[in-house]
C-alpha positions in Angstrom: 90.1 85.9 120.7 86.9 87.7 121.5 83.9 88.7 119.6 81.6 91.8 119.5 78.9 91.9 122.1 75.8 94.0 122.2 76.7 95.4 125.6 79.9 96.9 124.3 80.4 99.4 121.5 83.9 98.3 120.6 85.6 95.0 121.1 89.3 94.2 120.3 90.3 91.0 118.6 93.9 89.8 118.7 95.8 86.9 117.2 97.9 84.8 119.6 101.1 86.3 118.1 99.5 89.8 118.5 100.7 90.5 114.9 97.5 92.3 114.2 94.5 93.7 116.1 91.0 94.3 114.8 88.2 96.3 116.3 84.5 96.2 115.3 81.3 97.6 116.5 78.4 95.3 117.6 76.5 96.3 114.4 79.5 95.2 112.4 79.3 98.4 110.5 82.9 99.3 111.0 86.1 97.3 111.4 89.7 98.4 111.8 92.9 96.4 111.9 96.3 97.5 113.0 99.7 96.0 114.1 100.7 96.2 117.8 103.2 99.0 117.1 100.4 100.8 115.2 102.6 101.2 112.1 99.7 100.4 109.9 96.0 101.0 110.4 93.3 100.0 107.9 89.6 100.5 108.3 86.8 99.1 106.2 83.1 98.5 106.3 81.8 94.9 106.1 80.7 95.6 102.5 84.3 96.7 101.7 82.9 99.8 100.1 85.8 101.8 101.3 89.2 101.3 102.9 91.4 103.8 104.6 95.0 103.5 105.8 97.3 105.8 107.6 101.0 105.8 108.6 102.1 105.6 112.2 102.7 109.4 112.2 99.2 109.9 110.7 100.8 112.1 108.1 98.6 110.8 105.3 95.4 108.8 104.8 94.4 107.0 101.7 90.8 105.8 100.9 89.7 103.7 98.0 86.6 101.8 96.9 86.9 98.0 96.4 86.9 98.5 92.7 89.8 100.9 93.0 88.0 103.4 90.9 89.3 106.3 93.0 91.8 106.9 95.6 92.3 110.0 97.8 95.1 111.0 100.0 95.4 113.8 102.5 97.9 115.0 105.1 97.2 114.9 108.9 95.8 118.5 108.8 94.1 118.1 105.5 96.6 120.5 104.0 96.6 118.6 100.7 94.1 116.3 99.1 94.7 114.4 95.9 92.4 112.0 94.1 93.1 109.9 91.0 91.6 107.2 89.0 93.3 103.8 88.8 94.7 104.8 85.4 95.7 108.1 86.9 93.9 109.9 84.2 93.4 112.9 86.4 94.7 114.3 89.7 93.2 117.0 91.8 94.7 118.9 94.7 93.6 121.7 96.9 95.3 124.0 99.3 94.7 123.9 103.1 92.3 126.9 102.7 90.5 125.1 99.9 90.6 128.3 98.0 91.8 126.6 94.9 92.0 123.2 93.3 94.1 122.0 90.3 93.5 119.2 88.0 96.0 117.8 85.6 96.5 114.8 83.3 99.4 112.3 83.9 101.3 114.1 81.2 100.9 117.4 83.0 99.8 118.9 79.7 96.5 120.2 81.1 95.9 121.9 84.4 92.9 123.9 85.7 92.0 125.7 88.8 88.6 126.2 90.4 86.9 128.0 93.2 86.2 126.5 96.6 82.7 125.5 95.4 84.5 123.1 93.1 86.2 121.2 95.9 
């Protein structure tokens, strides 16, 4: 295993079994971990303020705060973005052009659309 050195911006760290690999900057501001086959990638700051994961095809990315107060998911090209609270009290989505966004309750009883300024 190796550690981050000031001379290098990124240093990879692997376990003997190579089941996972992590990368971090010398400043320790960013860390990422992935399996050798890159099936799962997670990235988080040292303070764990946010965490993002993506599938091997990079079709979606999810990000959440440590308190799980919100979660967002988007496609590779950002065609769709959704965000919801842990209780799923509301969900918002926007089109690729960001021209509209909809918000609805879990029961789908309420939906609203807004302009791009309300992204």
